[in-house]
BASE-260217 format. One record per residue (C-alpha): x, y, z; residue in three letters. Coordinates in steps of 0.001 Angstrom, whole numbers, padded with zeros to 6 digits, always signed. Example, Ala and Ser with C-alpha at 12.3 -4.5 7.8 and 13.67 -1.06 7.14 Angstrom:
// residues 2
+012300-004500+007800ALA;+013670-001060+007140SER;
// end
This chain:
// residues 689
+177728+105017-037830MET;+179820+104432-034692LYS;+179457+100648-034899LYS;+181382+100746-038215LEU;+184287+102769-036831LEU;+186418+099856-035576PRO;+186326+098241-039028LEU;+187496+101440-040694LEU;+190324+101900-038222LEU;+191436+098371-038804THR;+191578+098953-042542CYS;+193669+102108-042072LEU;+196170+100713-039630ALA;+198619+099442-042245VAL;+200792+102535-042675GLY;+199299+103720-045955MET;+200813+106815-047520SER;+198994+110117-047789ASN;+198756+109715-051575SER;+197148+106356-051101LEU;+194392+108068-049083PHE;+193899+110581-051864ALA;+193915+108046-054654ASN;+192103+105195-053027ASP;+189869+106867-050431GLY;+186698+105950-052271HIS;+187770+102304-052478ALA;+188733+102245-048800LEU;+185408+103727-047850ALA;+183574+101151-049902ASN;+185666+098471-048233GLN;+184715+099835-044807ALA;+181102+100761-045413TYR;+180055+098954-048554GLY;+179014+100574-051788SER;+175609+101856-050722SER;+176785+105461-050402TYR;+176933+107812-053342GLN;+180376+109259-052753ASP;+183366+109563-050440PHE;+185974+112265-050210ALA;+189347+112281-048524VAL;+191116+115478-047397VAL;+194751+115308-046365SER;+195920+117449-043404GLN;+199256+117239-041583GLU;+199948+113656-042816SER;+196464+112660-041801ARG;+193275+112057-043693ALA;+189730+113215-043024LEU;+187077+111045-044592PHE;+183743+112542-045678PHE;+180713+110451-046369ARG;+177957+111613-048654CYS;+174354+111261-047504TYR;+171486+110767-049897ASP;+170381+114325-049326ASP;+173680+115665-050639GLY;+175305+116550-047292LEU;+178652+115280-046103PHE;+179793+114345-042610ALA;+183340+113952-041317VAL;+183687+110344-040182LEU;+187156+109842-038785VAL;+190654+111193-038645GLU;+193058+108403-039513ALA;+196763+107546-039381SER;+197787+109609-036332TYR;+200439+108952-033712THR;+198859+108690-030237PRO;+199909+111552-027924GLY;+200716+113969-030730ASN;+198493+116976-031304THR;+197323+118531-034515TYR;+195018+121338-035580ASN;+192394+120043-037993PRO;+190422+122398-040182VAL;+187024+121038-041108ILE;+186178+122486-044515PRO;+182744+123883-045108SER;+182416+121961-048386THR;+184048+118994-050107VAL;+183922+117706-053671THR;+182972+114114-054172GLY;+185584+112367-056370PRO;+183027+110113-058011THR;+180311+112578-058850THR;+182205+115825-058794GLY;+179418+117299-056692ASN;+180208+119959-054059VAL;+178766+119020-050678TYR;+178182+121003-047444ASN;+179888+119495-044387VAL;+177136+119563-041735THR;+178076+116905-039202ASP;+181055+115499-037312ILE;+180737+112009-035933THR;+184208+111157-034627ASP;+187674+112657-034575LEU;+190552+110827-032940GLY;+193840+112235-031702GLY;+194809+115172-029558GLN;+193780+118530-030960LYS;+195154+121861-029757ALA;+192678+123795-031853SER;+190077+123083-034447ILE;+188360+125096-037136THR;+184823+123960-037737LEU;+182837+123936-040929SER;+180705+127029-041399SER;+177953+124667-042520ASN;+178098+122551-039382LEU;+174638+122042-037830ALA;+175461+119844-034822ILE;+178401+119013-032564ILE;+178001+115426-031466ARG;+178079+113921-027990GLU;+181559+113679-026482GLY;+183306+114331-029803ILE;+185974+116638-028345PHE;+185960+115527-024707ASN;+189350+115430-023057GLY;+191135+117120-025978SER;+193724+119906-025680ASN;+191683+122519-027515ILE;+192370+125972-026065THR;+189858+128020-028041THR;+186783+127247-030055ILE;+184619+129335-032352ASP;+181217+127717-032749ILE;+179952+128576-036253PRO;+176651+130411-036646ALA;+175320+127366-038487SER;+175464+125197-035346VAL;+172091+124755-033675LYS;+172933+121949-031258THR;+175915+121107-029054ILE;+175289+117688-027558GLU;+176181+116480-024063GLN;+179847+116114-023088ASN;+180902+117630-026430ALA;+183806+119563-024858PHE;+183738+117930-021457TRP;+187010+117992-019534ASN;+188853+120044-022162CYS;+191026+121363-019374THR;+193026+123693-021624SER;+190011+125474-023082MET;+189892+129122-021991THR;+187680+130645-024667SER;+184538+129694-026559ALA;+182692+131966-028961THR;+179010+131421-029681PHE;+176918+132948-032478HIS;+173274+133706-033008ASP;+171468+130605-034244GLY;+172615+128281-031473LEU;+169570+126752-029756GLU;+170581+123792-027597THR;+173567+123078-025323ILE;+173622+119594-023775GLY;+174519+118299-020314ASP;+178169+118799-019301ASN;+178914+120253-022721ALA;+181697+122527-021403PHE;+182048+121126-017897SER;+185621+120930-016639GLY;+186967+123544-019043THR;+188761+126724-017975LYS;+186392+129133-019659LEU;+186438+132549-018044THR;+183462+134014-019887ALA;+180285+132651-021437VAL;+178394+135000-023730ILE;+175439+133169-025199LEU;+173255+134493-028004PRO;+169589+135202-027371THR;+168676+132369-029744SER;+169560+129745-027093VAL;+166448+127874-025941LYS;+167864+125127-023741SER;+170975+124582-021595ILE;+171719+121180-020096GLY;+172670+120234-016554ALA;+176213+121208-015510ASN;+176812+122578-019006ALA;+179220+125282-017766PHE;+180481+123913-014486SER;+183790+125727-014933CYS;+185870+126815-011947ASN;+187436+129807-013739ASN;+184200+131315-015037LEU;+183854+134969-014013THR;+181464+136422-016594THR;+178222+135216-018121ILE;+175657+136860-020344ALA;+172789+134474-020755VAL;+169139+134808-021571GLY;+166739+135491-024360GLY;+163053+135261-025065PRO;+163234+131506-025704SER;+165394+130470-022728LEU;+163070+129762-019790THR;+165074+127484-017519GLU;+168546+127080-016058PHE;+168937+123351-015327PRO;+170683+121758-012374SER;+174340+122616-011856GLY;+174581+124710-015021VAL;+177020+127230-013483PHE;+177963+125476-010263THR;+181382+126026-008650THR;+182315+129041-010773THR;+184134+132286-009972ASN;+181152+134430-010970LEU;+180875+137517-008766THR;+177654+139079-010059SER;+174595+137758-011847LEU;+171753+139500-013635THR;+169315+137257-015435LEU;+167224+138565-018296ASN;+163444+138524-018446GLU;+162043+135246-019720GLY;+163799+132932-017263ILE;+161126+131071-015301ARG;+163088+128434-013398LYS;+166565+128058-011931ILE;+167377+124401-011415GLY;+169000+122562-008523ALA;+172597+123578-007751ASN;+172568+125915-010757ALA;+174935+128444-009139PHE;+175908+126606-005961SER;+179337+127065-004406ASN;+180173+129963-006716SER;+181795+133270-005769GLN;+178686+135329-006439LEU;+178346+138552-004481GLN;+175183+140076-005956THR;+172241+138486-007760VAL;+169361+140184-009554SER;+166573+137940-010736LEU;+163877+138817-013290PRO;+160160+139219-012654SER;+159503+136288-015008SER;+161178+133901-012532LEU;+158705+131640-010695THR;+160936+128960-009156GLU;+164391+128676-007593ILE;+165429+125030-007340GLY;+167003+123059-004503ASN;+170482+124325-003519SER;+170471+126743-006464ALA;+172704+129238-004623PHE;+173789+127080-001687ALA;+177285+127636-000364GLY;+177827+130971-002143CYS;+179995+132225+000701ALA;+180413+135756-000703GLN;+176780+136377-001668LEU;+175592+139536+000089SER;+172585+140755-001897SER;+169755+139037-003760VAL;+166950+140861-005539THR;+163879+138645-005665LEU;+161248+140102-007970SER;+157512+139864-007529ASP;+156344+136826-009470GLY;+158620+134356-007692LEU;+156498+131577-006184GLN;+158761+128767-005008LYS;+162150+128681-003291ILE;+163424+125110-003051GLY;+165216+123221-000309GLU;+168640+124601+000652ASP;+168274+127241-002069ALA;+170390+129831-000202PHE;+171695+127652+002589ARG;+175025+128628+004074ASN;+175334+132050+002451CYS;+176752+133701+005575PRO;+177273+137139+004000GLN;+173709+137483+002720LEU;+172245+140607+004337VAL;+169384+141558+002010THR;+166814+139318+000411GLY;+163340+140777+000792ASP;+160648+138238+000035LEU;+158054+139296-002554PRO;+154333+138935-001905ASN;+154084+136303-004632SER;+156031+133654-002667ILE;+153906+130586-001867THR;+156492+127940-000904TYR;+159843+128008+000886ILE;+161576+124644+001218GLY;+163527+123025+004031ASN;+166722+124863+005040ASN;+166162+127420+002279ALA;+167907+130248+004166PHE;+169492+128228+006956SER;+172897+129457+008175LEU;+172489+132864+006507CYS;+173837+134381+009677ASP;+173619+138026+008604ASN;+170261+138102+006864LEU;+168007+141145+007342THR;+166680+141856+010828SER;+163044+142124+009699THR;+161269+139275+007949LEU;+157821+139841+006451THR;+155884+137438+004267PHE;+153125+138235+001797GLY;+149632+136816+002074ASN;+150265+134139-000590ASN;+152730+132098+001455ILE;+151320+128655+002339THR;+154376+126641+003411TYR;+157684+127320+005161ILE;+159809+124190+005435GLY;+161814+122603+008213ASN;+164624+124832+009498ASN;+163999+127163+006556ALA;+165388+130178+008412PHE;+167496+128441+011032GLY;+170094+130587+012826HIS;+169003+133875+011261LEU;+169567+137023+013363PRO;+166096+138393+012592ILE;+164531+140689+015175SER;+160998+140989+013755SER;+158834+138266+012235LEU;+155347+138523+010749TYR;+153571+135502+009258LEU;+150219+135850+007473PRO;+147202+133658+008137ASP;+147034+130124+006746GLY;+150751+129318+006525VAL;+152090+125877+007501THR;+155367+126106+009399VAL;+157741+123132+009329GLY;+159742+121828+012274ALA;+162397+124292+013384GLY;+161535+126804+010658ALA;+162570+129695+012919PHE;+163650+127617+015891GLY;+167215+128852+016109SER;+166360+132507+015480CYS;+167275+133548+018999SER;+167141+137310+018371GLN;+163420+137632+017519ILE;+161995+140523+019539GLU;+158676+141058+017752THR;+156606+138024+016812LEU;+153261+138280+015010ASN;+151811+134946+013829VAL;+148605+132954+013385ALA;+149899+129353+013307VAL;+147792+126747+015103SER;+150571+125744+017509THR;+153488+127846+018632ILE;+156507+126265+020306ASN;+160226+126642+020894THR;+161066+124053+018227THR;+159645+126140+015391ASP;+160279+129642+016757PHE;+163102+131270+018689GLY;+161117+132797+021550THR;+163462+133530+024423LYS;+164135+137158+023489ASN;+160641+138094+022332VAL;+159483+141425+023748LYS;+156252+141979+021808THR;+153980+139049+021008LEU;+150867+139170+018827VAL;+149143+135819+018386LEU;+146265+136271+015960ARG;+143064+134312+015457GLU;+143880+130730+014488GLY;+146403+130065+017234VAL;+145033+127243+019393GLN;+147985+125976+021405THR;+151007+127463+023121ILE;+153257+124506+023868ALA;+155107+123781+027092ASP;+157818+126302+027927GLY;+157389+128297+024719THR;+158063+131719+026242PHE;+159516+130547+029520SER;+162218+132905+030827ASP;+161544+135474+028094ALA;+162053+138134+030739THR;+161802+140966+028211GLY;+158293+139932+027121LEU;+156226+142941+028173THR;+153424+143074+025582SER;+151186+140120+024710VAL;+148020+139900+022622SER;+146256+136531+022736LEU;+143389+135537+020395PRO;+139932+134230+021246ASN;+140846+131032+019365SER;+143466+130066+021962LEU;+142511+126883+023811ARG;+145621+125475+025478THR;+148459+127177+027340ILE;+151103+124599+028162GLY;+153195+124022+031248ASN;+155405+127029+032074TYR;+154488+128571+028720ALA;+154865+132139+030055PHE;+156907+131481+033192ALA;+159123+134370+034308ASN;+157817+136877+031781THR;+156695+140467+032413ASN;+153476+141378+030617PHE;+150495+142828+032506PRO;+147410+141333+030841ASN;+146360+138108+029116ALA;+143181+137358+027171ASN;+142028+133966+028426LEU;+138522+134210+026949SER;+138561+130915+025038GLY;+141197+129001+026980VAL;+140154+125550+028184THR;+143459+124415+029714SER;+146154+126299+031616ILE;+149153+124121+032377GLY;+151360+123807+035408GLN;+153329+126975+036123GLY;+151978+128567+032948ALA;+152294+132156+034221PHE;+154469+131529+037260SER;+156977+134233+038073GLY;+155310+136857+035855ASN;+155960+139873+038051ALA;+153862+142252+035904ALA;+150650+140277+035389LEU;+147760+142221+036928LYS;+144710+140158+036102GLU;+143773+136560+035380ALA;+140226+136438+034064ILE;+139378+132935+032969MET;+136491+131888+030787SER;+133559+129665+031525ASN;+135161+127123+029183ASP;+138217+126571+031393LEU;+138475+122899+032335GLU;+142022+122530+033665THR;+144012+124887+035865LEU;+147426+123401+036612GLY;+149420+123547+039805ALA;+151555+126680+040235GLU;+149748+128262+037256ALA;+150085+131771+038732PHE;+152723+131071+041355TYR;+154664+134153+042457ASN;+152735+136586+040227CYS;+153448+139410+042629THR;+151463+142081+040729SER;+148334+139975+040248LEU;+145307+141779+041663GLU;+142217+140459+039888THR;+141320+136784+039577VAL;+138187+135326+037986ALA;+138041+131546+037740LEU;+135101+130964+035390GLY;+132426+128370+036096LYS;+133673+125001+034885THR;+136992+124071+036512ILE;+136772+121247+039006GLN;+139983+121753+040933SER;+142522+124388+041866ILE;+145973+122786+041992GLY;+148781+123007+044503ASP;+150432+126442+044772ASP;+148232+127843+042005THR;+148212+131377+043460PHE;+151029+130959+045970ASN;+152718+134278+046802ASN;+150345+136380+044699CYS;+150591+138980+047430ASN;+148287+141573+045851LYS;+145266+139308+045489VAL;+142728+140445+048078THR;+139559+138584+047082THR;+138763+135287+045434ILE;+135481+133746+044308ASN;+135725+129975+043949VAL;+132975+128779+041554PRO;+130481+126083+042398ALA;+132156+123683+039931SER;+135334+123401+042019VAL;+135487+120290+044187LYS;+139039+120494+045534THR;+141566+123186+046361ILE;+145200+121991+046473GLY;+147810+122581+049108LYS;+149261+126081+049494ALA;+146973+127230+046650ALA;+146524+130733+048094PHE;+149324+130920+050634ILE;+151190+134219+050572GLY;+148251+136229+049206THR;+146704+139293+050857SER;+143183+137950+050975LEU;+140609+139899+052903THR;+137591+137964+051672GLY;+136867+134660+049959ILE;+133732+133064+048536VAL;+133664+129266+048323LEU;+131209+127633+045928GLY;+128539+125094+046722ALA;+130435+122172+045153GLY;+133607+122406+047249LEU;+134446+119153+049071GLU;+138024+119478+050328SER;+140773+122051+050871ILE;+144471+121067+050852GLY;+147207+121655+053370GLN;+147851+125319+054178LYS;+145773+126450+051206ALA;+144928+129807+052840PHE;+147601+129851+055516ALA;+149046+133111+056836TYR;+146277+135239+055307SER;+146347+137483+058349SER;+144066+140075+056731ALA;+141339+137564+055918LEU;+138209+138728+057738THR;+135381+137364+055602SER;+134716+133823+054419ILE;+131482+132926+052619VAL;+130907+129252+051891SER;+127867+127960+049951TYR;+128660+124268+050459ALA;+125841+122646+052415THR;+128349+120315+054059THR;+131524+121806+055461ALA;+134468+121005+053133PRO;+137123+118745+054627THR;+140207+120649+055791LEU;+143759+119282+055635ALA;+146278+120426+058213SER;+146958+124144+058531GLY;+144449+125270+055876VAL;+143643+128479+057762PHE;+146801+128667+059864GLU;+147502+132298+060710GLY;+143975+133424+059767VAL;+142242+135354+062582PRO;+140004+133017+064559ALA;+137320+135674+064746ASN;+137060+136110+060978ALA;+133443+136171+059812SER;+132417+132811+058349VAL;+129040+132821+056588LYS;+127429+129458+055819VAL;+124013+128160+054664PRO;+121343+128063+057356CYS;+121073+124282+057350ALA;+124864+123779+057470ALA;+125723+125733+060611LEU;+126336+122692+062796GLU;+128484+120998+060130SER;+130829+123977+059950TYR;+130944+124491+063712GLN;+132224+120931+064067GLN;+134591+120751+061060ALA;+135917+124316+061221TRP;+136082+124609+064954SER;+139109+126925+064912ASN;+136758+129742+063854PHE;+134709+131455+066556THR;+132420+133579+064386ASN;+130505+131143+062181ILE;+127039+132463+061342THR;+124316+131775+058816THR;+123523+133834+055734MET;+120505+134430+053571SER;+119729+131900+050874ALA;+120297+134470+048108ILE;+123308+133824+045848SER;+124377+135363+042561ALA;+126993+135049+039850GLU;+128000+136587+036525SER;+127031+134866+033274GLU;+130655+135310+032222ASP;+133333+136876+034382GLU;+135085+138080+031239LEU;+132157+140467+030841LYS;+131529+141466+034434GLY;+131477+140393+038082VAL;+128886+140161+040833VAL;+129606+141024+044437VAL;+127362+140368+047411VAL;+127988+143579+049335THR;+125681+142609+052182TYR;+124268+139219+053150ALA;+121847+139017+056037GLY;+121378+135897+058100ASP;+118527+133458+058359CYS;+116753+135741+060803ASN;+117305+138956+058785SER;+117262+137891+055148PRO;+118441+141066+053404VAL;+120922+140745+050546THR;+122523+143491+048444VAL;+123951+142527+045006LEU;+126161+144672+042763VAL;+126926+143776+039116ALA;+130068+145485+037783THR;+130749+145311+034005PRO;+134259+145155+032632ARG;+135622+147526+029978ASP;+133555+147327+026805GLY;+130451+145905+028488TYR;+127342+147184+030224THR;+125017+145531+032731PHE;+121813+144282+031057GLN;+119636+142508+033627GLN;+119340+139768+036241TRP;+118124+136325+035252SER;+114657+137042+036660ASP;+114334+140107+034401GLY;+115015+142686+037088ASN;+117337+145520+035994THR;+118125+147112+039385ASP;+121828+147532+040028ASN;+122679+147573+042903PRO;+119820+145306+043891ARG;+118423+144771+047380THR;+116464+141582+048042ILE;+114538+140829+051236THR;+113598+137180+051236SER;+114263+134067+053269ALA;+113623+131859+050274ASP;+116511+130254+048451GLU;+117279+132147+045249MET;+120149+132070+042752HIS;+120498+134933+040274LEU;+122697+135445+037232ILE;+123814+138855+035996ALA;+123848+139364+032221TYR;+126054+141848+030373PHE;+126012+143246+026830ASP;+128765+144634+024665GLN;+128947+148395+024690ALA;+128090+149772+021255SER;+129722+152361+019021GLY;+133025+154204+019312LEU;+134028+156275+022281GLU;+136541+159105+021890GLU;+138918+158764+024807VAL;+141699+161252+024059SER;+143427+163398+021502ARG;+147192+163257+021085HIS;+149070+165782+018915MET;+145846+166516+017051GLY;+144995+162852+016387THR;+141776+161380+017770ALA;+142076+158075+019595VAL;+138996+155918+020074ARG;+138025+152651+021715LYS;+136239+149991+019695ALA;+134924+146499+020276LEU;+135904+144018+017589ILE;+134732+140415+018050ASP;+134287+141073+021734GLY;+137790+142456+022270GLN;+138614+146051+023079LEU;+140970+147849+020693PHE;+142259+151375+020291ILE;+141729+152917+016835ILE;+143652+155980+015793ARG;+142212+158582+013446GLU;+144607+157494+010674ASP;+143268+153911+010808GLY;+146047+152357+012910ALA;+144732+149727+015360ILE;+146329+148828+018696PHE;+145562+146369+021459THR;+144669+147925+024780ILE;+148236+147088+025831HIS;+149756+149199+023058GLY;+150755+146552+020494SER;+150051+147709+016951ARG;+148222+145108+014867ILE;+147444+147172+011764LYS;
// end
């Protein structure tokens, strides 16, 4: 039809009178379109003519408004029916294909079924009443009608195309429940303050449908399943209530809504797209339902006032890059199995309680510097370099058995008393340095790397167990740990670094059979050191000042065959004697320790061994099957024994507080406190259930 329009306009551009249109309209139409159509009608309005073409099915369509003066406006009325001059038949007007000229208002046919693409774009129409007969408004139909302030819609309308009313000055959009589809940017109208949209057939708001409006509140009806990209972005929304039928919020759907303070997200929502609520600085409430599975990049970034507690349901599987950047949240819980993108919580500097199970935790993804209570659950394998460094308020830490790597300075200058190192294979340089509250460092038999300065200046550290597998103790590892009084270096250790134990309060040390060298001033100034037991059959090489300040008359016990080696290499000591060939160790120092309380010499081979279980364990037996504890052995023969420990069984009532029983329990080898009401706490007081 449109390809014939220029020909018709050419035919009508000769200044014909209105009567000529009325008398010769059929002939003109035949001239323009040929004689294949049944009938034509011409209606005169305001010195103009509307042509109507008859279709074979008996319906008419307005083709063109002719003979108008450019720039002038007029107010056409499209009749509902016309009478064909040839046949005399009365036809319903169901379609409009083109109308030229500037129109201030228009009255549409009550039989109109469709409003065509771009037909009124850029016109001066101020108000429009869409007849109930209209089912479809195509894209750009009223685009950029900058004078339009009112549009009335009636039940029966089903489809509104892209940009249909974009650029108008509509203040309200009240759509009937019959609407099934709305196109992208259909109502991108700056003046829009009121909408009532939604019915059983409308399931999606497309991209940009109400972007950049003056809407202040939004309640969407049940049935809506998806809100498209930019659907309400940069609007003046203050409150939003979304239906339980909604499953997806698209990218940037509410981005830049500077006044948005409250969003109600119903259970059923599964996906929140990238930038969905980005830069909504007034947003203070937006609880996440359990149904959420996916949160895109930057979804809540720059929501500077969002709720202080953030809890996710068990269905969440992905949280995108910088999804919650710069939020002032104080408490964060993440369920098992969630993938966390780069910087997801990295700028959340006010987190005080952190409870997560991600495989790697670092400062890029989490704001950690103000954390006070940390619960890392099973699944966490790595704590990256510097993650909790200088978190001076960190006083409660629960570490999982799955943890393998603690990075350099990961907990430097913190203040928690205990750390579960049961599965850790690598402790980085300075990992716990400056922790003034740490009381024990009990390392597992799986530990392979213990970095320099790992426990430097841990001034409350009292108990140290090094496991069985590390090969070296680095420089300054226990420097200035002034409450450490004993140390048992395992047989696996070959070297001890410089100043490793300087500044401790050692009274006794046991050096394993594999030790080869000790670094400069490793044990210097240990003025209380009175007992040294070394199982190395060749005296370890000493750097300068290793035992500087240690009493020369300290007891040094060495293997019978190694006496001469030590007397030559460790000549600063005056009391080097032999010991019996009996040695012992714990199967796992996380379960218990073994102390040689008396070791005779080669001439009086009496040895007394004591196996002491840790909390939650009991002594089982020695490796030769003997169950005596303490155990006295009289033998000159070389013997090495291992003490085995078992988990204690059952529950033990330990106290009653305000009528509530509190019990200890072993769960997967860890000791927990279980309250009568089912609440579970770590032994350090952190609630985990």
